[in-house]
N, CA and C of each residue as an Amber inpcrd file, in Angstrom:
protein
   357
 -30.1400000 -31.5950000  25.9320000 -29.2670000 -31.4040000  25.3080000
 -29.6880000 -29.1920000  25.4600000 -28.0460000 -28.6290000  25.7920000
 -27.8850000 -26.6850000  25.9530000 -27.4600000 -26.6940000  24.8670000
 -28.4780000 -25.4800000  24.5260000 -27.8700000 -24.5190000  23.2930000
 -26.5580000 -23.3520000  23.5820000 -25.7640000 -23.2360000  23.0990000
 -24.6310000 -22.4290000  23.1960000 -24.9530000 -20.3980000  22.8050000
 -25.2970000 -19.6880000  23.4670000 -25.2440000 -18.9080000  23.2730000
 -24.8040000 -17.5310000  21.9600000 -25.6800000 -17.3730000  21.6180000
 -25.8620000 -16.7370000  20.3520000 -24.3760000 -15.9400000  20.4030000
 -23.8590000 -15.6070000  21.5340000 -23.0490000 -14.0080000  21.6490000
 -21.6280000 -15.0430000  21.8430000 -21.7970000 -16.3560000  22.3410000
 -20.5750000 -16.7820000  22.8750000 -20.0600000 -17.4950000  20.9890000
 -21.1980000 -17.9700000  20.2270000 -20.7840000 -18.1740000  19.1670000
 -19.9710000 -17.4460000  18.3300000 -20.8700000 -15.5760000  18.8430000
 -20.1060000 -14.9220000  17.6340000 -18.8350000 -14.7940000  17.9940000
 -18.2720000 -14.3660000  19.3230000 -16.4780000 -14.0010000  20.2240000
 -15.8130000 -15.3080000  19.6530000 -16.5760000 -16.3320000  19.6800000
 -15.5940000 -17.2410000  19.5290000 -14.9280000 -17.3260000  17.5220000
 -15.7640000 -17.2710000  16.6300000 -15.4110000 -16.9800000  15.6130000
 -14.5240000 -15.9400000  15.1680000 -15.0450000 -14.4090000  16.0360000
 -13.9090000 -13.4570000  16.0330000 -13.2020000 -13.5230000  16.2230000
 -12.6640000 -14.2400000  17.4700000 -11.0240000 -14.5820000  17.8660000
 -10.2490000 -15.8020000  16.6180000 -11.6950000 -16.2890000  16.4060000
 -10.4340000 -17.8090000  14.7510000 -10.2200000 -16.8000000  14.1900000
 -11.0800000 -15.9090000  13.2540000 -10.7280000 -14.7910000  12.4660000
  -9.7840000 -13.8740000  12.6600000  -9.3820000 -13.5620000  13.9080000
  -8.0640000 -12.7920000  14.0590000  -7.4590000 -13.6450000  14.1000000
  -7.0670000 -13.9660000  14.6980000  -5.9880000 -15.5440000  15.2310000
  -5.2660000 -15.5410000  13.1230000  -6.3250000 -16.0730000  12.3180000
  -6.2690000 -16.9240000  10.4870000  -5.8930000 -15.5700000  10.3390000
  -6.3600000 -14.4430000  10.2620000  -6.6390000 -13.3960000   9.4590000
  -4.7270000 -12.0490000  10.2230000  -4.3770000 -12.2530000  10.8220000
  -3.7930000 -11.2330000  10.8700000  -2.4830000 -11.4930000  10.8650000
  -1.9020000 -10.4850000   9.9430000  -0.8390000 -10.5940000   9.2410000
   0.3370000 -11.1150000   9.9390000   0.8120000 -12.4860000  10.3370000
   2.3060000 -12.8570000  11.4720000   3.9460000 -12.2030000  10.8790000
   3.3130000 -11.2630000   9.5150000   4.4810000 -10.7740000   9.4220000
   4.6700000  -9.5090000   9.2140000   3.3920000  -8.5490000  10.1610000
   2.8970000  -6.9720000  10.1640000   4.6040000  -6.8310000  11.3750000
   4.9080000  -7.6940000  12.5840000   6.2540000  -7.1670000  13.1290000
   7.5290000  -7.2670000  12.4230000   8.4490000  -6.7520000  12.4470000
  10.1200000  -6.9940000  11.5910000  10.7440000  -7.2400000  11.9530000
  11.9890000  -7.9350000  11.6880000  12.5190000  -8.9070000  12.6740000
  13.5030000  -7.4260000  12.9390000  14.2140000  -7.4320000  14.3160000
  15.2940000  -6.5070000  14.3120000  16.2000000  -6.0500000  13.4520000
  16.6990000  -7.1520000  12.9920000  17.7170000  -6.5180000  11.5550000
  16.6850000  -5.9490000  10.2410000  15.8670000  -5.9920000  10.0520000
  14.4830000  -5.8830000   8.5410000  14.6530000  -4.0980000   9.3460000
  13.8820000  -4.4110000  11.2640000  13.5270000  -2.8020000  11.3770000
  14.6720000  -1.8220000  11.8550000  16.1830000  -2.4780000  11.7000000
  17.6170000  -1.5630000  11.1150000  17.3500000  -1.2730000   9.3320000
  16.7990000  -1.7210000   9.5260000  17.4150000  -1.7350000   7.6890000
  16.4370000  -0.6440000   7.1580000  15.2000000  -0.9270000   7.4740000
  13.7770000   0.2710000   7.6840000  14.2060000   1.3310000   7.9770000
  14.9400000   1.4660000   9.4420000  15.7360000   2.8440000   9.8190000
  15.7890000   3.2270000   9.2450000  16.7610000   2.7850000   8.6730000
  17.9630000   3.7390000   8.4840000  17.5450000   4.1720000   6.8590000
  16.7070000   3.3730000   6.3700000  16.2490000   4.3530000   5.1370000
  15.1240000   5.1290000   5.8490000  14.2400000   5.1210000   6.5220000
  12.8710000   5.8350000   6.8240000  13.5860000   7.1170000   8.0240000
  15.1540000   7.1770000   8.2460000  15.4920000   8.4580000   8.7560000
  15.9330000   9.4070000   7.2580000  16.3190000   9.1930000   6.6340000
  16.7490000   9.7700000   5.2920000  14.8230000  10.2560000   4.6680000
  14.5090000  10.3610000   5.1320000  12.8200000  10.2920000   4.0590000
  12.6470000  11.8820000   5.6750000  11.5830000  12.6150000   4.7110000
  10.6750000  13.5290000   5.4840000   9.9640000  12.9130000   6.5920000
   9.1030000  12.1370000   6.1040000   8.2480000  12.0360000   7.3700000
   8.6380000  10.5010000   7.2380000   9.5130000  10.5580000   8.7290000
   9.7610000   9.0990000   9.4610000   8.4120000   8.1140000   9.6640000
   7.1610000   8.3450000   9.9510000   6.3950000   8.1750000  10.7310000
   5.3670000   7.3200000   9.6070000   5.4660000   7.7600000   8.4930000
   4.9400000   7.4450000   7.1600000   5.9250000   6.4590000   6.1340000
   7.0690000   5.9390000   6.5640000   7.8940000   5.9370000   5.9850000
   7.9180000   4.5330000   7.0250000   8.1830000   4.3170000   7.6050000
   8.2750000   3.2480000   8.6280000   6.5650000   2.7250000   8.5320000
   5.3540000   2.7930000   8.7350000   4.5900000   2.5040000   8.6980000
   4.3310000   1.7250000   7.0100000   4.4040000   2.1820000   6.5150000
   3.9010000   1.4180000   5.5060000   5.3440000   0.0680000   4.4560000
   6.2630000   0.9240000   5.4530000   6.8900000  -0.9150000   5.0470000
   6.2830000  -1.4940000   6.1720000   6.9860000  -1.5340000   8.0890000
   5.9830000  -2.2760000   8.4240000   4.5650000  -3.1200000   8.0380000
   3.5420000  -1.8490000   7.2930000   2.2050000  -2.6120000   7.1190000
   2.0170000  -3.8830000   5.6770000   3.1420000  -3.7680000   4.6760000
   3.6770000  -3.9400000   3.3050000   4.8970000  -5.2120000   3.4190000
   5.4640000  -6.0990000   4.6980000   6.2170000  -6.9850000   4.9170000
   5.0500000  -8.0110000   4.4400000   6.0470000  -8.7890000   3.9860000
   5.3500000 -10.3830000   3.5900000   6.3180000 -10.8230000   4.3880000
   7.4190000 -10.8950000   5.3420000   7.8010000 -11.1600000   5.8930000
   8.8850000 -11.1260000   7.0220000   8.6760000 -11.3340000   8.4340000
   9.5860000  -9.7510000   8.9340000  10.5710000 -10.4480000   9.0890000
  11.4070000 -10.9810000   8.2300000  12.8720000 -11.2110000   7.6620000
  13.3180000 -10.4660000   6.3190000  13.4610000  -9.8410000   5.7510000
  13.3310000  -8.9950000   4.7630000  14.3450000  -8.0740000   4.4200000
  15.1290000  -8.1370000   3.2530000  16.5000000  -7.4460000   2.4880000
  15.7290000  -6.4390000   1.8130000  16.9260000  -5.8210000   1.7100000
  16.8460000  -4.5850000   0.5650000  16.6300000  -5.0300000  -0.3240000
  16.0090000  -6.0130000  -0.7530000  15.9690000  -5.9320000  -2.4360000
  13.8970000  -5.6840000  -1.6630000  13.6030000  -6.9890000  -0.7560000
  12.3540000  -7.7730000  -0.9220000  11.6880000  -6.2860000   0.3970000
  12.6020000  -5.2360000   0.2680000  11.5570000  -3.6140000   1.0390000
  11.7500000  -2.6360000  -0.0650000  12.6910000  -3.0040000  -1.5940000
  12.8110000  -2.4610000  -2.5650000  11.7860000  -2.8470000  -3.3000000
  11.2840000  -4.0530000  -3.2140000  10.0700000  -4.3750000  -4.4370000
   8.9200000  -3.7300000  -3.5340000   8.8820000  -4.0040000  -1.9930000
   7.1740000  -3.1050000  -1.7180000   7.0990000  -2.0800000  -1.6620000
   9.1140000  -1.2150000  -2.3160000   8.9780000   0.6850000  -2.5280000
   8.2110000   0.5230000  -4.0910000   8.2850000  -0.2100000  -4.3850000
   8.2710000  -0.5210000  -6.1880000   6.8960000  -0.6560000  -6.4800000
   5.7690000  -1.5330000  -5.8550000   4.7110000  -2.1980000  -5.8220000
   3.3830000  -0.9690000  -5.1940000   4.0840000   0.0830000  -4.1330000
   3.0490000   1.0350000  -3.5380000   3.2200000   1.8150000  -3.9490000
   4.3210000   2.4620000  -5.1180000   5.0400000   3.2430000  -5.9090000
   4.0930000   3.1290000  -6.7960000   3.9250000   1.4970000  -7.9320000
   2.4370000   1.2400000  -8.7970000   1.2890000   1.6200000  -8.5000000
   1.0990000   1.1230000  -6.8370000  -0.4070000   1.9220000  -6.6640000
  -0.5080000   2.6580000  -6.2010000   0.0150000   4.0170000  -6.0790000
  -0.3020000   5.1160000  -5.9500000  -0.6160000   5.6060000  -7.3190000
   0.3720000   5.5310000  -8.0980000   0.2700000   5.6370000  -9.6560000
  -0.3780000   5.7690000 -10.5700000  -1.2720000   4.6610000  -9.8830000
  -2.5500000   3.6590000 -10.4980000  -3.9680000   4.8590000  -9.3130000
  -3.5470000   4.6510000  -8.6930000  -4.5130000   5.7720000  -7.7430000
  -4.5610000   6.8860000  -8.6250000  -3.9310000   7.7610000  -8.4050000
  -3.4310000   9.3920000  -9.0950000  -4.2640000   9.2940000 -10.7400000
  -4.1950000   8.3500000 -11.6060000  -4.1630000   8.6480000 -12.8740000
  -5.2770000   8.3450000 -13.0330000  -6.0770000   8.1460000 -11.3430000
  -7.7800000   7.8420000 -11.4860000  -8.5880000   8.8150000 -11.5700000
  -7.6600000   9.1590000 -10.3260000  -7.9290000  11.0170000 -10.1300000
  -8.0380000  11.6240000 -10.7700000  -7.2280000  12.0670000 -12.1340000
  -7.4310000  12.4320000 -12.4240000  -7.7500000  12.3950000 -13.4420000
  -7.5250000  11.1010000 -14.4170000  -8.4480000  10.9430000 -15.6420000
 -10.2390000  11.0740000 -15.0380000 -10.8250000  10.7710000 -13.3380000
 -12.1900000  11.5420000 -12.6830000 -12.2890000  12.3730000 -13.1420000
 -11.4960000  13.4480000 -12.6050000 -10.8260000  15.1180000 -12.6550000
 -11.3420000  16.0720000 -14.4140000 -10.4690000  15.2550000 -14.8580000
 -10.2250000  15.5930000 -17.1810000 -11.6130000  15.3980000 -17.2480000
 -12.2150000  14.5250000 -17.1190000 -13.8310000  13.9150000 -17.6190000
 -14.6390000  14.9580000 -16.8660000 -15.0000000  15.9550000 -16.5920000
 -15.3390000  17.0990000 -15.7650000 -15.2730000  18.2260000 -15.4510000
 -13.5360000  18.1630000 -16.4920000 -13.5010000  19.7650000 -16.3300000
 -13.5980000  20.6260000 -17.5960000 -14.0260000  21.7930000 -17.5730000
 -14.8530000  22.6170000 -18.6030000 -14.0470000  23.4530000 -19.2600000
 -12.6770000  23.9500000 -18.1510000 -11.8170000  24.9130000 -18.1600000
 -10.7050000  24.3190000 -19.4720000 -10.3070000  25.1880000 -20.4040000
  -9.5390000  24.8840000 -21.6720000  -8.2650000  24.5960000 -21.3240000
  -7.3460000  25.6140000 -20.1160000  -6.0650000  25.2840000 -19.3550000
  -6.4990000  24.1700000 -19.0250000  -7.2930000  23.6520000 -17.4910000
  -7.4350000  23.2910000 -16.9660000  -6.9700000  21.3880000 -18.0220000
  -8.5280000  21.1390000 -19.1560000  -8.2980000  19.8190000 -19.7260000
  -6.9510000  19.9660000 -20.3300000  -6.3540000  21.0770000 -21.2020000
  -4.6140000  20.5830000 -21.5850000  -4.0440000  19.6870000 -20.9700000
  -3.3910000  20.9350000 -19.5090000  -2.8610000  20.4540000 -18.6040000
  -3.2900000  18.3170000 -18.3840000  -4.2720000  18.4660000 -17.9050000
  -4.9170000  17.2490000 -17.3140000  -4.9250000  16.4470000 -18.5890000
  -5.0210000  16.4780000 -19.2360000  -5.4070000  15.6850000 -20.4300000
  -3.0960000  15.4020000 -20.6110000  -2.0890000  16.1980000 -21.0380000
  -0.7770000  15.8390000 -20.6510000  -0.3830000  14.7820000 -19.5210000
  -1.2090000  15.2070000 -18.1190000  -1.3180000  14.1880000 -16.5710000
  -1.6440000  13.2760000 -17.4450000  -2.6760000  12.9710000 -17.8390000
  -3.3290000  11.5050000 -18.0040000  -2.8750000  10.5300000 -18.5520000
  -2.6150000  11.6950000 -19.9590000  -0.9770000  10.8180000 -20.8630000
   0.3020000  10.4380000 -20.8690000   1.0580000  11.4250000 -19.1240000
   1.7190000  11.0330000 -19.0980000   1.7010000   9.3270000 -17.6500000
   0.7450000   9.7330000 -17.2770000   0.6300000   8.0150000 -16.5670000
   0.0990000   7.2950000 -17.0870000  -0.4420000   7.3640000 -18.3410000
  -0.7440000   5.7130000 -19.2010000   0.9020000   5.1980000 -19.8590000
   1.3860000   6.5990000 -19.8600000   3.7200000   5.6070000 -20.4120000
   3.9910000   5.3730000 -19.3150000   3.7720000   5.3630000 -18.0540000
   4.4570000   4.9480000 -17.0350000   3.4650000   3.9500000 -16.3110000
   2.6140000   3.5650000 -16.7180000   1.6050000   2.1930000 -16.4570000
   1.5100000   1.7410000 -17.9550000   2.2410000   1.6620000 -18.7460000
   2.9160000   0.9500000 -19.5990000   4.0550000   0.0820000 -19.1050000
   5.0980000   0.8400000 -18.9070000   6.0850000   0.6020000 -18.3050000
   6.4280000   0.4140000 -16.6320000   5.3990000   0.1760000 -15.8950000
   5.3090000  -0.7770000 -15.3610000   4.7600000  -1.9400000 -15.4340000
   3.9860000  -1.9410000 -16.5570000   3.3040000  -3.4230000 -16.7430000
   4.4860000  -4.1590000 -16.9530000   5.5970000  -3.8050000 -17.9400000
   7.0010000  -4.6190000 -18.7180000   7.3800000  -5.0120000 -17.2590000
   7.1660000  -4.6060000 -16.0160000   8.6000000  -5.1060000 -15.1360000
   8.0590000  -6.8000000 -14.3320000
């Protein structure tokens, strides 16, 4: 009985993993891409907008409601990241003016997070 070389098993596993975990929705349907293009042409950074939608498609055929959902999800995610960042800066701040500004910022983010949890 001959043994299969380790690199062959590793390569096979890699190929299978790529096949299983590649997002089939990463390529938009032409109709969806047309809608994305229409939205992103109105933005300051077309490339960023297009890449954000393309990377977050749940289906190749996505309508305006689906694209709106992506926008909301990404906005909430970014706001959450900003909140964590502002909180970490506040925790280290020593300047009274900076503490005052960051405290207001953190309170505002907390209010937004409270609203987003109700959606």
